[in-house]
N, C-alpha and C positions, 0 to 999 in steps of 0.2 A: 351187498345192499347197504345203502346209507341209513344210519339210525335217525338223523335229523337233517332237515333242509331248512335253511334260514334265508328268508327273503327280506331285504331291506326295503321298507315301505315308507320311511320318513327319515330325512336327515337334511342338514343345511350346508353340507360341504360340497357335494356334487350329485349329479343325477344323470341317468342314461336317457337317450331320446325317447320321448313319449311319456315320461314320468314327470311329476311335479315336485317342487321342493318347498321347504318352509322351515322355520326355526323349530327344532325339536328332534325327537328320535322315536322310531318304532320299528320293530322287527316282527315279521310273521313267521312263526315256527311250525313246521309240520313234523310231528312226532311219528315217524314211520313205524315205530314199534307198536303203537296202538292206533295208527291211522287217524290222527286227530290234529286239528289246527289250534294253536295258541297264539294270541297276540301279546307281545311284550311292549308296553307303553303305547301311546296313541298319537304322538306328535302334538302340534299346536293347533291344527286346523282340520276339522272333520271332512270337509269337502276334498281337500288334498289327499288325506288318508284314504278315503273311499275310492277316489280316482286311481290311486296307485295300487290298491289291493285288486280292483277290478282289472287293471292293466295286466296283472298276472293271470287273469282268467279265473279268479277265485270268487265265489259268492260269499257275501258277508254272513249269510245264514249258516255257512259251514263252520264258522268260528264260534266255538262254544265256551271258550275261556279267555279272559284278559288278565294279564298280570301287570299291575301298576307298581313301578319302582318307588315313586314318591309323588307327593301332591304338589307338583309345579305344573303350570299351564302348558309348558312345552312338552309335557309327557302325558297330560290328561285331556288336552284340548279337543282331541278327536273322539273322545269316548262317547259324547252325547250322540253323535251320528251313528256310532255302532249300536248304541242302546236303542235308538229309534227303530233300527232295522231288526234288532234282535233283543227285545226287552228282558227276556228271561236268562240272559247270559250270566255266567258266573264270573265275578270280578274279585281277584285276589289282591288285597291291599295291605300295607303295614297296618297293624291293629290300631295305631294312634289315629288313623284317619277314617276309621270305619263309620263314625257318626255322620260325617259330611257326605260320604258316598251313599249311605242309606237315604239321606235327605234328597240327594239329587237323582238317584236311580232307584226308586222305591220298589219296582217290580223285579229288579235284578237280585241274584243270589250273591250277597256280599260276604266274602270270606276274609276275616281279619287275621293276619299272621303276626305273631310276636317272636316265635322261636323257629329254629331250623325245622322245615316242614316239607313233606313229600306232597307235591301238588298233583302229580300224575306219575305214571310209571316212568322211571328214569329222569324225572324232573323235580327239582327241589328249590325251595326258597331258602335264602340264607337266614331268614328271620330279619326283623327290623334292627338295623345297626345305627349307631350314632347317638350322641348325647343330647344336643340341643335340636337336632333335626334328624328325623328317622327316614331310613331308606332300606330297601331290600334289593338283592340281586337274584338272578335266576341261574341255577346250575343245571346243565343238561349232561347226563352221564351216558357215554357211549357204552355199547356192550363190551368194548375192550376194557372198560373201567375208567378211561380218560374223561376229563371234564371240560365242557365248554361253558364259559362264564359270559352272561349277558348283563351289562350294567346300564343304568339310566344316566346318572351323572356322577356316581361314586363320591357323593359328598362326604361320607364318613372316612374316605381314603381307600383307593383301589387296593392297596396292599392288604387291608383287612379282609376283603372278599377273596383275595388270592390265598391268604393264609388259611382261611376257613375252608376254602375249596380243596386245598391240599390234604385236609383231613379225610376227604372222600376218595380222592384219586389224583393222579398227575394232571396238571393243567395243560390242555392241548391248545386252547384258544381263549382269548378274551376280546369281546366286541362291545362297543358302546362309547359313552361319554366318560372320559377319564378325569374331567375337571382340571384341577391344578396339580394332579399327580406328577411327581418328579423323582420318586424313589425307584429309578429305573432298574436297579439290581433285581427287583422282584419280578421283572419280565424275563429274566434269563431262563432258558430252558423251555419257554413257551413257543410253540411252532407258528402260531397265527396270532398276530397282534393287530386288532382292528380299532384303532383310536379314531373317534369321529365326534360329531356333534359339538360338545362343549370342551373338548380336550384342548388344553392350553399349549401343549408342547408336542404337537403332531410332527412338526418338522424335525425336532430333536430325536423323537422316538424313531422316525423313519431313517434318520442318519445313523443312529446307534444300532438299529436292528434291521438292516436293509433286506435281508432274506426273509425275515419273519413278518415285517410290516406289510399289511394289505390295505389297499385303498377301499374305503367303504363309501358306496354311492347308492342313492335310491335307484332301485332296479337291479342291484347286485343280488346274486344267488350263491350261497355257500352250502356245500354238502359235507357232512361229517359222518 
């Protein structure tokens, strides 16, 4: 049995037939251990996000938790539409941004995160990292002990999330926006490398890690 199913519901690199695209990133996670949906980031446009989630045959009301990596529109732009359909949703954000989220989503349960935190069974926030700009990533721990890393833009440096993740377990996969990350040695030993969204060096990563590199498209489904 797979522990986690990850559906890509927003990205700007490619998309499968019937899905829509836009600038931003969002992944819908099904935690099969506790039978619950979690949305990681929300892309830049709510209508596109809702369309893509429904295309998978999933009701928005089934999503009880949203994890926001950082407060940029291409990762938060779809949240308003989610909130309108499910206003009591729990939103996990870096603590630095709590006040603005409370103002915009007054009925929601806003959970500010500063340190490494367990969000749900086998799911952990890195805590907010970065000096001038705060961001968190999400760690999914398989029952084998291995770690899946989901990142929004990795502004503080993808290597920091990898180093922190290795304190929990071996890194099996990393998916999301790598931004300007070019310290490719940190990717050695990772089986699944899903650089997408804002990643500046996708072609170089694909060339250096041809067996590990996976193309991330809206409509893709990955099971771990």
